[in-house]
C-alpha positions as CSV (number, residue, x, y, z in Angstrom):
1,M,-225.2,151.2,-27.3
2,D,-227.4,150.4,-30.4
3,A,-227.0,151.2,-34.0
4,S,-229.2,154.3,-33.7
5,V,-226.7,156.0,-31.4
6,S,-223.9,157.9,-33.1
7,M,-220.3,157.0,-32.5
8,R,-217.4,159.5,-32.5
9,H,-213.6,159.4,-32.6
10,G,-212.1,162.9,-32.8
11,P,-213.7,164.7,-35.8
12,V,-215.1,161.5,-37.2
13,E,-218.7,160.6,-36.5
14,L,-220.6,157.5,-37.6
15,R,-224.4,157.6,-37.4
16,L,-227.4,155.9,-38.8
17,I,-228.4,157.1,-42.2
18,R,-231.5,159.4,-42.4
19,T,-233.9,160.1,-45.2
20,R,-232.9,163.7,-45.3
21,D,-229.3,162.7,-46.1
22,A,-230.3,161.9,-49.6
23,R,-229.5,165.3,-51.2
24,A,-226.0,165.6,-49.6
25,L,-225.1,162.0,-50.5
26,Q,-226.4,162.3,-54.0
27,H,-224.3,165.4,-54.5
28,E,-221.2,163.6,-53.2
29,L,-221.8,160.6,-55.5
30,I,-222.4,162.7,-58.6
31,S,-219.5,165.1,-58.0
32,N,-217.2,162.1,-57.3
33,R,-218.0,160.0,-60.3
34,R,-214.4,159.8,-61.6
35,W,-213.2,159.0,-58.1
36,L,-215.8,156.3,-57.2
37,Q,-216.7,154.6,-60.5
38,P,-213.7,152.2,-60.8
39,W,-214.6,150.7,-57.4
40,E,-218.4,150.6,-57.4
41,A,-220.4,147.4,-57.7
42,T,-222.4,147.1,-61.0
43,L,-225.1,144.8,-62.3
44,P,-224.1,142.5,-65.2
45,G,-225.8,143.7,-68.4
46,V,-227.7,146.5,-66.6
47,Q,-227.2,150.2,-66.7
48,T,-228.3,151.8,-63.5
49,G,-228.5,155.4,-62.2
50,I,-228.1,156.9,-58.8
51,D,-231.2,157.7,-56.7
52,M,-230.3,158.1,-53.1
53,R,-233.9,158.5,-52.0
54,V,-234.7,155.0,-53.2
55,S,-231.4,153.6,-51.9
56,I,-232.0,155.0,-48.4
57,R,-235.5,153.6,-48.3
58,R,-234.1,150.2,-49.1
59,L,-231.3,150.5,-46.6
60,L,-233.6,151.6,-43.8
61,Q,-235.9,148.7,-44.6
62,Q,-232.9,146.4,-44.2
63,Y,-232.2,148.1,-40.9
64,R,-235.8,147.4,-39.7
65,D,-235.4,143.8,-40.9
66,G,-232.1,143.4,-39.1
67,S,-230.3,142.4,-42.3
68,G,-228.2,145.5,-42.6
69,F,-227.0,148.6,-40.7
70,P,-226.5,151.7,-42.9
71,F,-224.5,154.6,-41.7
72,V,-223.1,157.9,-42.9
73,M,-219.6,159.1,-42.1
74,E,-219.2,162.7,-41.0
75,Y,-216.1,164.7,-40.7
76,D,-216.3,167.9,-38.6
77,G,-220.1,167.8,-39.0
78,E,-220.1,167.4,-42.8
79,I,-221.2,164.2,-44.6
80,A,-218.1,162.5,-46.1
81,G,-219.5,159.2,-47.3
82,Q,-221.3,156.0,-46.4
83,L,-220.5,152.8,-44.4
84,N,-222.8,149.8,-44.4
85,I,-222.8,146.6,-42.4
86,W,-224.6,144.4,-44.8
87,G,-225.3,140.8,-45.6
88,V,-226.0,140.1,-41.9
89,M,-226.3,136.4,-41.2
90,R,-227.6,135.1,-37.8
91,G,-227.9,131.6,-36.4
92,S,-224.8,129.6,-36.5
93,L,-222.8,132.2,-38.6
94,C,-223.4,135.6,-36.9
95,S,-221.4,137.3,-39.6
96,A,-221.6,140.4,-41.9
97,T,-219.6,142.4,-44.4
98,I,-218.5,146.0,-44.2
99,G,-218.5,148.2,-47.3
100,Y,-217.9,152.0,-47.6
101,W,-217.1,155.0,-49.8
102,V,-215.7,158.4,-49.1
103,G,-215.6,161.6,-51.2
104,E,-212.3,162.5,-52.7
105,R,-212.0,165.8,-50.8
106,F,-212.2,163.9,-47.5
107,A,-209.3,161.5,-48.4
108,G,-206.3,161.4,-46.1
109,H,-208.0,162.5,-42.9
110,G,-208.2,159.1,-41.2
111,I,-212.0,158.9,-41.7
112,T,-212.2,155.4,-43.1
113,P,-210.1,153.5,-40.5
114,A,-211.8,155.3,-37.6
115,A,-215.3,154.5,-39.0
116,V,-214.5,150.9,-39.8
117,A,-213.1,150.4,-36.3
118,M,-216.2,151.9,-34.7
119,A,-218.5,149.9,-36.9
120,T,-216.7,146.6,-36.1
121,D,-216.7,147.3,-32.4
122,L,-220.5,148.0,-32.6
123,A,-221.0,144.7,-34.5
124,F,-219.2,142.7,-31.9
125,R,-220.3,144.4,-28.7
126,D,-223.9,145.4,-29.5
127,L,-225.2,143.7,-32.6
128,G,-224.3,140.2,-31.5
129,L,-222.1,139.4,-34.5
130,H,-219.0,137.1,-34.3
131,R,-217.3,137.8,-37.6
132,I,-216.8,140.9,-39.8
133,E,-215.4,140.7,-43.3
134,I,-214.0,143.3,-45.7
135,C,-213.3,142.5,-49.4
136,L,-211.3,144.7,-51.7
137,R,-209.8,144.6,-55.1
138,P,-206.0,143.8,-55.2
139,E,-205.5,147.1,-57.1
140,N,-207.0,149.1,-54.3
141,G,-203.8,149.8,-52.4
142,P,-205.2,152.6,-50.2
143,S,-208.0,150.4,-48.9
144,L,-205.5,147.6,-48.3
145,R,-203.7,150.0,-46.0
146,V,-207.0,150.5,-44.1
147,V,-207.3,146.8,-43.2
148,Q,-203.6,146.7,-42.4
149,K,-203.9,149.7,-40.1
150,L,-206.7,147.9,-38.2
151,G,-205.2,144.4,-38.3
152,F,-207.8,142.5,-40.2
153,R,-206.6,139.0,-41.0
154,Y,-205.9,138.2,-44.6
155,E,-207.8,135.1,-45.8
156,G,-206.9,134.9,-49.5
157,V,-208.1,135.7,-53.0
158,R,-211.7,135.3,-54.1
159,R,-211.6,134.8,-57.8
160,R,-214.0,137.0,-59.9
161,F,-216.0,137.6,-56.7
162,I,-218.0,140.8,-57.3
163,H,-219.1,142.6,-60.5
164,I,-217.2,146.0,-60.3
165,D,-217.1,148.7,-63.0
166,G,-218.5,146.5,-65.6
167,D,-216.7,143.1,-65.1
168,W,-216.2,140.4,-62.5
169,R,-213.2,141.2,-60.4
170,D,-210.9,139.2,-58.1
171,H,-211.0,140.4,-54.4
172,L,-208.8,140.0,-51.4
173,A,-210.7,138.9,-48.3
174,F,-209.9,140.0,-44.7
175,S,-211.8,139.4,-41.5
176,L,-211.9,139.7,-37.7
177,V,-213.7,137.7,-35.2
178,Q,-214.7,138.7,-31.7
179,E,-211.8,136.7,-30.1
180,D,-209.2,138.6,-32.1
181,V,-210.0,141.9,-30.5
182,P,-211.2,141.6,-26.9
183,E,-210.1,145.2,-26.2
184,G,-211.9,146.5,-29.3
185,V,-210.7,147.4,-32.8
186,L,-210.6,151.2,-32.1
187,A,-208.7,150.9,-28.8
188,R,-206.2,148.5,-30.3
189,W,-205.5,150.8,-33.2
190,A,-205.4,154.0,-31.1
191,H,-202.9,152.3,-28.7
192,G,-200.6,151.1,-31.4
193,E,-201.2,147.4,-30.6
194,V,-202.2,146.1,-34.1
195,P,-200.3,142.9,-35.0
196,A,-198.0,143.8,-37.9
197,D,-198.4,140.5,-39.8
198,W,-202.1,139.8,-39.7
199,S,-202.9,141.7,-42.9
200,A,-199.8,140.7,-44.8
201,V,-200.6,139.7,-48.4
202,P,-198.2,137.5,-50.4
203,P,-196.7,139.4,-53.4
204,T,-198.2,136.7,-55.7
205,D,-201.7,137.9,-54.7
206,L,-201.0,141.5,-55.6
207,P,-200.8,143.2,-59.0
208,P,-197.4,144.5,-60.2
209,T,-198.5,148.1,-59.8
210,D,-200.5,150.1,-57.2
211,L,-202.6,153.3,-57.1
212,P,-200.8,156.5,-56.1
213,P,-200.6,156.5,-52.2
214,T,-202.4,159.9,-52.0
215,E,-205.6,158.3,-53.2
216,M,-208.2,156.8,-51.0
217,P,-210.9,154.9,-53.0
218,P,-213.7,153.0,-51.4
219,T,-214.0,149.3,-50.9
220,D,-215.6,147.4,-53.8
221,L,-218.9,146.6,-52.1
222,P,-222.4,147.8,-52.8
223,S,-222.7,150.6,-50.3
224,A,-223.5,153.5,-52.6
225,G,-226.6,154.7,-54.4
226,R,-226.9,151.5,-56.5
227,Q,-227.3,149.1,-53.5
228,G,-230.4,147.0,-53.8
């Protein structure tokens, strides 16, 4: 399998982004501003807008260059959000980062863990990568539960790591390497074999309050319309 072939788990499909996805993605981003803005990457001192046509052109250029793999997540055939494998490093690292966002109306359907699992399996089995990382804000409780469901290993706090919603924010770092999941991330999750303690975060690394458990914000990485 290569990145141009769609992947499916139940009603969740992960496929390469297309130029004609711009209108649907732009609509989701604009209609979900309240939902997405607290978790989106920003540029220090710069006000930017959303132009998915430009963003998709850049993402597809990264795909052609081999530096990124941009996907859309679909649920029952409807576009629910984006997932990017970005910051691909080859040579002695062979690593990358996963970032994503989903629309509010698609929250709670298991879309994100299924998509992240499929993307990580693709990275390990077909893209020749050895390590996948996910970083999220400590306040992002629902996204923390995604990495816990899939058994990403907790690595620690990255202080003032990414510029999010107008300021530099601390992030929690999680990762998996190939040797962690010889059976595959999706299969391990589906079979209920995820180690319970790999994603445990010390209470001292977490804020005193969390978001309501019904919410499902995106990770805090540049995977939306502002990605450069």
